[in-house]
SERO-794168 format. One line per field, with one value per residue (C-alpha): residue number from 1; residue in three letters; x, z, y. Coordinates in nm, 3 decimals, decimal comma. Layout:
<recs>
nr <- [NUM|...]
rest <- [ALA|...]
c1 <- [X|...]
c3 <- [Z|...]
c2 <- [Y|...]
</recs>
This chain:
<recs>
nr <- [1|2|3|4|5|6|7|8|9|10|11|12|13|14|15|16|17|18|19|20|21|22|23|24|25|26|27|28|29|30|31|32|33|34|35|36|37|38|39|40|41|42|43|44|45|46|47|48|49|50|51|52|53|54|55|56|57|58|59|60|61|62|63|64|65|66|67|68|69|70|71|72|73|74|75|76|77|78|79|80|81|82|83|84|85|86|87|88|89|90|91|92|93|94|95|96|97|98|99|100|101|102|103|104|105|106|107|108|109|110|111|112|113|114|115|116|117|118|119|120|121|122|123|124|125|126|127|128|129|130|131|132|133|134|135|136|137|138|139|140|141|142|143|144|145|146|147|148|149|150|151|152|153|154|155|156|157|158|159|160|161|162|163|164|165|166|167|168|169|170|171|172|173|174|175|176|177|178|179|180|181|182|183|184|185|186|187|188|189|190|191|192|193|194|195|196|197|198|199|200|201|202|203|204|205|206|207|208|209|210|211|212|213|214|215|216|217|218|219|220|221|222|223|224|225|226|227|228|229|230|231|232|233|234|235|236|237|238|239|240|241|242|243|244|245|246|247|248|249|250|251|252|253|254|255|256|257|258|259|260|261|262|263|264|265|266|267|268|269|270|271|272|273|274|275|276|277|278|279|280|281|282|283|284|285|286|287|288|289|290|291|292|293|294|295|296|297|298|299|300|301|302|303|304|305|306|307|308|309|310|311|312|313|314|315|316|317|318|319|320|321|322|323|324|325|326|327|328|329|330|331|332|333|334|335|336|337|338|339|340|341|342|343|344|345|346|347|348|349|350|351|352|353|354|355|356|357|358|359|360|361|362|363|364|365|366|367|368|369|370|371|372|373|374|375|376|377|378|379|380|381|382|383|384|385|386|387|388|389|390|391|392|393|394|395|396|397|398|399|400|401|402|403|404|405|406|407|408|409|410|411|412|413|414|415|416|417|418|419|420|421|422|423|424|425|426|427|428|429|430|431|432|433|434|435|436|437|438|439|440|441|442|443|444|445|446|447|448|449|450|451|452|453|454|455|456|457|458|459|460|461|462|463|464|465|466|467|468]
rest <- [MET|GLU|GLU|ILE|ALA|SER|GLU|TYR|ASP|VAL|VAL|VAL|LEU|GLY|THR|GLY|LEU|THR|GLU|CYS|ILE|LEU|SER|GLY|VAL|MET|SER|VAL|ARG|GLY|LYS|LYS|VAL|LEU|HIS|MET|ASP|ARG|ASN|ASP|HIS|TYR|GLY|GLY|GLU|ALA|ALA|SER|VAL|ASN|LEU|GLU|THR|LEU|PHE|LYS|GLN|TYR|GLY|ASN|TYR|GLN|ALA|GLY|THR|GLU|PRO|TRP|LYS|LYS|TYR|GLY|ARG|PRO|ASN|ASP|TRP|ASN|ILE|ASP|LEU|VAL|PRO|LYS|LEU|LEU|MET|ALA|ASN|GLY|ASP|LEU|THR|ASN|ILE|LEU|VAL|SER|THR|ASP|VAL|THR|ARG|TYR|ILE|GLU|PHE|LYS|GLN|ILE|ALA|GLY|SER|TYR|VAL|GLN|GLN|GLY|ASN|GLY|PRO|ARG|ALA|THR|VAL|ALA|LYS|VAL|PRO|SER|ASP|ALA|GLY|GLU|ALA|LEU|ARG|SER|PRO|LEU|MET|GLY|LEU|PHE|GLU|LYS|ARG|ARG|ALA|ARG|ASN|PHE|LEU|THR|TRP|VAL|GLY|ASN|PHE|ASP|GLU|ASN|ASN|PRO|SER|THR|HIS|ASN|GLY|MET|ASN|LEU|SER|GLN|THR|THR|MET|LYS|GLN|VAL|TYR|ASP|LYS|TYR|GLY|LEU|GLU|ALA|THR|THR|ARG|ASP|PHE|ILE|GLY|HIS|SER|MET|ALA|LEU|TYR|PRO|THR|ASP|GLU|HIS|ILE|ASN|GLN|LYS|GLY|MET|ALA|LYS|ASP|CYS|ILE|ASP|ARG|ILE|ARG|LEU|TYR|VAL|ASN|SER|MET|ALA|ARG|TYR|GLY|LYS|SER|PRO|TYR|ILE|TYR|PRO|LEU|TYR|GLY|LEU|GLY|GLU|LEU|PRO|GLN|GLY|PHE|ALA|ARG|LEU|SER|ALA|ILE|TYR|GLY|GLY|THR|TYR|MET|LEU|ASN|ALA|THR|VAL|ASP|GLU|VAL|LYS|TYR|GLU|GLY|GLY|LYS|VAL|SER|GLY|ILE|LYS|ALA|THR|MET|LYS|GLU|ARG|GLY|GLU|GLU|GLY|GLU|GLY|MET|LYS|PHE|GLU|THR|LYS|CYS|LYS|LYS|ILE|LEU|ALA|ASP|PRO|SER|TYR|PHE|PRO|ASP|LYS|ALA|ARG|VAL|VAL|GLY|HIS|LEU|VAL|LYS|ALA|ILE|CYS|ILE|LEU|ASN|HIS|PRO|ILE|ASP|LYS|THR|ASP|ASN|ALA|ASP|SER|LEU|GLN|LEU|ILE|ILE|PRO|GLN|SER|GLN|VAL|GLY|ARG|ARG|HIS|ASP|ILE|TYR|VAL|ALA|MET|VAL|SER|SER|THR|HIS|ASN|VAL|CYS|PRO|LYS|GLY|TYR|TYR|ILE|ALA|ILE|VAL|SER|THR|ILE|SER|GLU|SER|GLY|ALA|ASN|HIS|HIS|LEU|GLU|LEU|GLN|PRO|GLY|LEU|ASP|ARG|LEU|GLY|LYS|ILE|GLU|GLU|GLN|PHE|MET|GLY|PRO|PRO|ILE|PRO|ILE|TYR|GLU|PRO|LEU|GLU|SER|GLY|VAL|ASN|ASP|GLN|VAL|PHE|ILE|SER|ARG|SER|TYR|ASP|ALA|SER|SER|HIS|PHE|GLU|THR|MET|THR|ASP|ASP|VAL|ARG|ASP|ILE|TYR|ARG|ARG|ALA|GLU|GLY|GLU|GLU|LEU|LYS|VAL|GLU|GLY|LEU|LYS|ASP|GLY|ALA|GLY|LEU|GLN|TYR|GLU|GLU]
c1 <- [8,998|9,091|8,913|9,160|9,130|9,209|9,479|9,699|9,931|10,189|10,250|10,479|10,650|10,779|10,670|11,005|11,003|11,136|10,853|10,586|10,687|10,669|10,336|10,188|10,328|10,207|9,862|9,843|9,948|9,645|9,811|9,621|9,851|9,860|10,103|10,203|10,435|10,512|10,539|10,251|10,376|10,476|10,827|11,044|11,400|11,287|11,024|10,995|10,948|10,868|11,128|11,011|11,028|11,380|11,503|11,354|11,475|11,835|11,822|11,932|11,768|11,757|11,449|11,207|11,325|11,170|11,447|11,245|11,012|11,275|11,236|10,858|10,590|10,735|10,479|10,609|10,910|10,925|11,276|11,396|11,585|11,773|11,947|11,785|11,691|11,523|11,683|11,439|11,488|11,577|11,419|11,214|11,065|10,967|10,804|10,617|10,481|10,400|10,201|10,033|10,150|10,242|9,874|9,934|10,268|10,402|10,770|11,011|11,351|11,672|11,862|12,213|12,445|12,796|13,130|13,426|13,789|14,055|13,999|13,987|13,897|14,061|13,875|13,696|13,319|13,159|12,860|12,904|12,929|12,668|12,754|13,034|12,933|12,936|13,267|13,423|13,295|13,377|13,631|13,712|13,953|14,226|14,195|14,339|14,161|13,831|13,875|13,952|13,646|13,432|13,547|13,467|13,119|13,046|13,136|12,913|12,626|12,662|12,722|12,480|12,522|12,384|12,604|12,970|13,078|13,000|13,220|13,547|13,712|13,633|13,441|13,292|13,190|13,561|13,699|13,781|13,680|14,048|14,114|13,832|13,969|14,320|14,197|14,064|14,366|14,158|14,328|14,270|14,051|13,830|13,790|13,690|13,397|13,284|13,290|13,148|12,926|12,789|12,812|12,746|12,982|13,055|13,412|13,683|13,637|13,465|13,759|13,971|13,691|13,679|13,347|13,233|13,277|12,931|12,767|12,955|12,854|12,489|12,509|12,657|12,386|12,120|12,269|12,289|11,933|11,798|11,978|11,829|11,469|11,442|11,787|11,987|12,023|11,922|11,736|11,382|11,231|10,878|10,716|10,671|10,956|11,043|10,777|10,527|10,673|10,588|10,251|10,182|10,251|10,045|9,747|9,810|9,802|9,483|9,309|9,386|9,259|9,568|9,514|9,728|9,796|10,015|10,088|10,093|10,353|10,438|10,425|10,515|10,605|10,473|10,632|10,522|10,774|11,039|10,832|10,647|10,278|10,141|10,181|10,036|10,022|9,876|9,734|9,656|9,466|9,661|9,673|9,501|9,574|9,595|9,690|9,523|9,361|9,536|9,488|9,633|9,640|9,793|10,027|10,234|10,535|10,668|10,860|11,026|11,288|11,584|11,465|11,188|11,428|11,766|11,871|11,828|12,052|12,408|12,582|12,795|12,885|12,770|12,613|12,712|12,508|12,447|12,115|12,187|11,971|12,112|11,984|12,188|12,271|12,595|12,891|13,022|12,691|12,540|12,302|12,126|11,810|11,873|12,155|12,351|12,721|12,954|13,302|13,486|13,675|14,016|13,984|13,975|14,184|13,898|13,766|13,405|13,249|13,092|12,745|12,561|12,193|12,023|11,655|11,479|11,152|11,117|11,025|10,776|10,995|11,084|10,992|11,122|11,485|11,595|11,773|11,802|12,132|12,222|12,588|12,645|12,909|13,005|13,202|13,563|13,669|13,547|13,548|13,544|13,267|13,208|13,560|13,457|13,183|13,396|13,484|13,109|13,026|13,298|13,111|12,799|12,936|12,762|12,527|12,229|12,149|12,327|12,170|12,406|12,343|12,557|12,654|12,356|12,409|12,360|12,208|12,179|12,000|12,196|11,996|11,778|11,464|11,354|11,377|11,159|10,973|11,089|11,245|11,455|11,537|11,871|11,922|11,964|12,322|12,490|12,429|12,201|12,000|11,758|11,917|12,060|11,726|11,541|11,800|11,699|11,325|11,389|11,606|11,343|11,063|11,274|11,344|10,988|10,799|11,046|11,027|11,151|10,960|10,862|10,766|10,716|10,984|10,918|10,806|10,800|10,723|10,389|10,200|10,460|10,332|10,621|10,650|10,896]
c3 <- [-16,917|-17,265|-17,395|-17,439|-17,727|-17,700|-17,967|-18,140|-18,439|-18,247|-17,884|-17,852|-17,512|-17,426|-17,565|-17,678|-18,018|-18,194|-18,053|-18,117|-18,483|-18,533|-18,354|-18,565|-18,892|-18,824|-18,727|-19,055|-19,239|-19,091|-18,803|-18,475|-18,218|-17,837|-17,708|-17,339|-17,108|-16,741|-16,693|-16,661|-16,950|-17,313|-17,443|-17,240|-17,262|-17,511|-17,286|-17,212|-16,845|-16,647|-16,433|-16,095|-16,234|-16,365|-16,025|-15,856|-16,114|-16,080|-15,708|-15,755|-15,437|-15,060|-14,883|-14,784|-15,058|-15,392|-15,602|-15,923|-15,814|-15,880|-16,254|-16,268|-16,302|-16,348|-16,621|-16,832|-16,892|-17,133|-17,101|-17,324|-17,171|-17,496|-17,722|-18,060|-18,355|-18,683|-19,025|-19,254|-19,531|-19,300|-19,265|-18,956|-19,122|-19,421|-19,195|-19,007|-19,332|-19,504|-19,200|-19,153|-18,793|-18,871|-18,829|-18,455|-18,430|-18,522|-18,591|-18,578|-18,734|-18,539|-18,588|-18,659|-18,712|-18,575|-18,547|-18,321|-18,427|-18,157|-17,781|-17,491|-17,483|-17,823|-18,009|-18,328|-18,333|-18,677|-18,882|-19,085|-19,459|-19,658|-20,018|-20,224|-20,158|-19,777|-19,800|-19,949|-19,658|-19,377|-19,107|-19,067|-19,362|-19,517|-19,870|-20,068|-19,860|-19,916|-20,291|-20,249|-20,026|-20,278|-20,556|-20,335|-20,241|-20,602|-20,703|-20,428|-20,542|-20,904|-20,823|-20,990|-20,915|-21,260|-21,450|-21,452|-21,598|-21,256|-21,064|-21,141|-21,235|-20,904|-20,837|-20,502|-20,431|-20,424|-20,290|-19,935|-19,819|-19,759|-20,129|-20,213|-19,969|-20,105|-20,462|-20,364|-20,140|-19,831|-19,502|-19,186|-19,019|-19,330|-19,336|-18,971|-19,016|-19,337|-19,189|-18,846|-18,893|-19,243|-19,292|-18,913|-18,846|-18,467|-18,516|-18,784|-18,859|-19,192|-19,345|-19,432|-19,492|-19,855|-20,025|-19,764|-19,994|-20,151|-19,806|-19,701|-20,013|-19,957|-19,601|-19,712|-19,976|-19,714|-19,501|-19,792|-19,910|-19,554|-19,525|-19,853|-19,742|-19,494|-19,482|-19,164|-19,056|-19,170|-18,844|-18,718|-18,379|-18,253|-18,044|-17,682|-17,702|-17,836|-17,620|-17,881|-18,131|-17,957|-17,857|-18,221|-18,334|-18,040|-18,164|-18,516|-18,390|-18,190|-18,498|-18,683|-18,404|-18,184|-17,811|-17,570|-17,206|-16,963|-16,610|-16,749|-16,647|-16,818|-16,569|-16,812|-17,179|-17,312|-17,586|-17,798|-18,001|-17,927|-18,062|-17,862|-17,826|-17,578|-17,257|-16,905|-16,770|-16,508|-16,569|-16,315|-16,367|-16,273|-15,892|-15,848|-15,528|-15,505|-15,758|-16,064|-16,351|-16,464|-16,817|-17,074|-17,450|-17,746|-17,997|-18,299|-18,227|-17,977|-18,042|-17,731|-17,592|-17,428|-17,069|-17,119|-17,228|-17,065|-17,132|-17,506|-17,525|-17,452|-17,346|-17,627|-17,461|-17,223|-17,294|-17,073|-17,084|-16,892|-16,916|-16,850|-16,792|-16,920|-16,911|-17,212|-17,568|-17,632|-17,711|-18,070|-18,219|-18,323|-18,025|-18,178|-17,990|-18,083|-18,237|-18,286|-18,208|-18,282|-18,137|-18,350|-18,143|-18,293|-18,176|-17,810|-17,808|-17,797|-18,002|-18,006|-18,086|-17,827|-17,914|-17,786|-17,867|-17,748|-17,766|-17,594|-17,520|-17,895|-17,903|-17,612|-17,388|-17,121|-17,008|-17,201|-17,132|-17,068|-17,279|-17,241|-17,359|-17,354|-17,382|-17,470|-17,579|-17,555|-17,242|-17,297|-16,930|-16,613|-16,400|-16,408|-16,666|-16,618|-16,762|-17,081|-17,130|-17,024|-17,372|-17,439|-17,099|-17,150|-17,457|-17,255|-17,031|-16,699|-16,620|-16,391|-16,326|-16,438|-16,426|-16,476|-16,371|-16,404|-16,747|-16,929|-17,083|-17,460|-17,554|-17,880|-17,941|-17,921|-18,203|-18,496|-18,325|-18,628|-18,436|-18,135|-18,293|-18,020|-18,182|-17,961|-18,041|-17,980|-17,718|-17,817|-17,891|-17,811|-18,146|-18,160|-18,458|-18,529|-18,832|-18,637|-18,465|-18,791|-18,922|-18,626|-18,708|-19,060|-18,938|-18,689|-18,949|-19,200|-18,946|-18,815|-19,145|-19,392|-19,618|-19,642|-19,473|-19,763|-19,708|-19,953|-19,961|-19,840|-20,122|-20,078|-19,710|-19,779|-19,460|-19,238|-18,999|-18,983|-18,793|-18,910]
c2 <- [3,200|3,086|2,778|2,494|2,254|1,884|1,907|2,169|2,160|2,365|2,457|2,761|2,819|3,167|3,503|3,635|3,799|3,490|3,277|3,541|3,580|3,205|3,181|3,463|3,326|2,976|3,097|3,294|2,976|2,797|2,611|2,563|2,725|2,728|2,994|2,995|3,185|3,125|3,503|3,749|3,968|3,938|3,969|3,733|3,859|4,122|4,278|4,650|4,735|5,048|5,223|5,086|4,727|4,795|4,920|4,617|4,369|4,486|4,556|4,918|5,047|4,998|4,862|5,135|5,373|5,459|5,614|5,578|5,860|6,124|6,047|6,102|5,844|5,489|5,409|5,696|5,472|5,178|5,039|4,755|4,470|4,405|4,658|4,612|4,831|4,741|4,792|4,978|4,720|4,432|4,093|4,177|4,480|4,270|4,008|4,285|4,429|4,098|3,975|4,316|4,341|4,700|4,792|4,771|4,949|5,291|5,344|5,634|5,667|5,640|5,965|5,837|5,542|5,599|5,429|5,491|5,496|5,479|5,466|5,706|6,077|6,145|5,879|5,983|5,929|5,988|5,892|5,578|5,679|5,493|5,592|5,735|6,097|6,052|5,874|6,184|6,396|6,154|6,248|5,882|5,884|6,090|6,243|5,954|5,691|5,875|5,830|5,459|5,419|5,606|5,370|5,070|5,192|5,283|4,928|4,782|5,003|4,890|4,517|4,279|3,912|3,821|4,065|3,954|4,287|4,445|4,200|4,378|4,050|3,877|3,554|3,641|3,284|3,195|3,521|3,638|3,983|4,054|4,007|4,253|4,511|4,456|4,512|4,859|4,932|5,006|5,076|4,874|5,138|5,165|4,786|4,811|5,044|4,876|4,524|4,612|4,916|4,850|4,470|4,438|4,149|4,126|3,998|3,988|3,614|3,689|3,865|3,559|3,311|3,196|3,269|3,526|3,822|3,779|3,768|4,081|4,270|4,169|4,300|4,630|4,670|4,602|4,877|5,120|5,046|5,078|5,410|5,532|5,461|5,746|5,911|5,993|5,631|5,280|5,204|5,243|5,176|5,113|5,390|5,276|5,028|4,685|4,523|4,636|4,389|4,055|4,194|4,280|3,924|3,792|3,995|3,855|3,500|3,565|3,712|3,387|3,163|3,123|3,063|3,268|3,195|3,394|3,272|2,919|2,667|2,340|2,051|1,772|1,723|1,393|1,183|0,885|0,690|0,951|1,238|1,502|1,418|1,673|1,866|1,881|2,239|2,469|2,815|3,087|3,405|3,721|3,746|3,408|3,214|2,838|2,575|2,718|2,529|2,215|2,087|1,848|1,878|1,696|1,858|1,764|1,987|2,238|2,560|2,701|2,933|2,753|2,816|2,555|2,284|2,354|1,992|2,050|2,362|2,460|2,780|2,926|3,258|3,527|3,866|4,159|4,477|4,797|4,986|5,356|5,660|5,990|6,345|6,457|6,333|6,155|6,377|6,397|6,279|6,612|6,601|6,298|6,198|5,833|5,631|5,314|5,341|5,052|5,030|4,774|4,520|4,602|4,967|4,863|4,545|4,296|3,999|4,124|4,461|4,686|4,825|5,132|5,172|5,490|5,608|5,896|6,072|6,116|5,749|5,768|5,550|5,807|6,160|6,458|6,541|6,184|5,922|5,543|5,393|5,024|4,919|4,554|4,307|3,942|3,863|3,760|3,715|3,553|3,870|4,250|4,255|4,627|4,681|4,499|4,762|5,057|5,190|5,213|5,359|5,622|5,745|5,818|6,095|6,147|5,858|5,920|5,555|5,238|4,893|4,603|4,246|3,933|3,798|3,644|3,299|3,274|2,940|2,753|2,420|2,093|1,934|2,034|1,913|1,710|1,379|1,469|1,767|2,002|2,312|2,543|2,907|3,081|3,350|3,713|3,822|4,156|4,321|4,623|4,501|4,216|4,052|3,756|3,702|3,683|3,436|3,217|3,257|3,137|2,848|2,727|2,753|2,556|2,285|2,266|2,298|2,153|2,457|2,812|3,100|3,322|3,681|3,964|4,234|4,583|4,812|5,187|5,156|4,994|4,914|5,080|5,342|5,586|5,912|6,176]
</recs>
């Protein structure tokens, strides 16, 4: 049983990745942290579970049967509940390296980054070109469009915010991305894969927003630089699943004096003068019967996922996803053992993109010969949610098992938390990368600490355990 202090600087509720990063970072910064979760495992919505747990969680079996046994030992599977990959030069990777969490985790590259043009059996699936040379070889464009795309990507590669001679006569702080695309004469389909598969916008809203051009160029450069780090794709992935990430930050917090408690429920949050002042809680050891140990402690602030303060958050959308088990790679992807595939919303008549993230036995998440693919998007209707995922499911071919629950609410905080010192995180979105999650980490840290979260950039893969 962890020893409980009478007062903490920060109480963190929930062990999702957002909360675990903040717990680890604040512990490193010298804060006294108590980190709790009502569950008996780390990860929250970003946990990795074994196959038996997945069957039971989604109810994909009849009482008295054990269908998971046909796929080998359940513990040979580590199946993510969210579809996320890390960009090699992205914010999460920089945080991992700067905090030295990478000492606990080994990574492997994702084999490919793909985009779909069109819909149905005749749709084109191709690698996303990341530089001028790849643009000239891409089947996504005709001859003349390839040259225009090459010129655009060459300009992006040479762009220097502090050197006006590289701006090609444009003030990006006052320019829309449509004006940039128009200047280079790019076709609609090219704009699609650039905006959605390189800049990673989930919708087309950015195209006509004044001043968004600089943000878009920065996003494309991040993609290109991440791609250049290891080649093949800009994405990496932790061996044994995403559940390794929150556990890594939990270890970091513990090394710096953080106190961790699983199976701990919050009975009451106490306030003084409108600001949080402490909590009353109950902790049980794993498998313990009875009421458990009750305790009370003071704190100066609370960081929490929305499930702990539903009255302080609102629903802004719903995530729909299907976790699928395959025994073959995805067609038209060069037999890739792992990938991200983005289906831009305009290609399938939607307002939001559809994402496919796939990993395999290469990443120690399933037995050899199997693949785990997660198809996800933001729901746009009140019914027939499987139809919203259908373009992505069609890409998978024959599916051995499919796990699809009801739409998952996406929450965001109602207030900043500055007034009562209770800071709420956002739910995970449908995207298959972590950049929006790390934006939330930085936003919460800024609100809670009154300053920016500063981390050193990744240099030459320093500190990153990477397996070819």
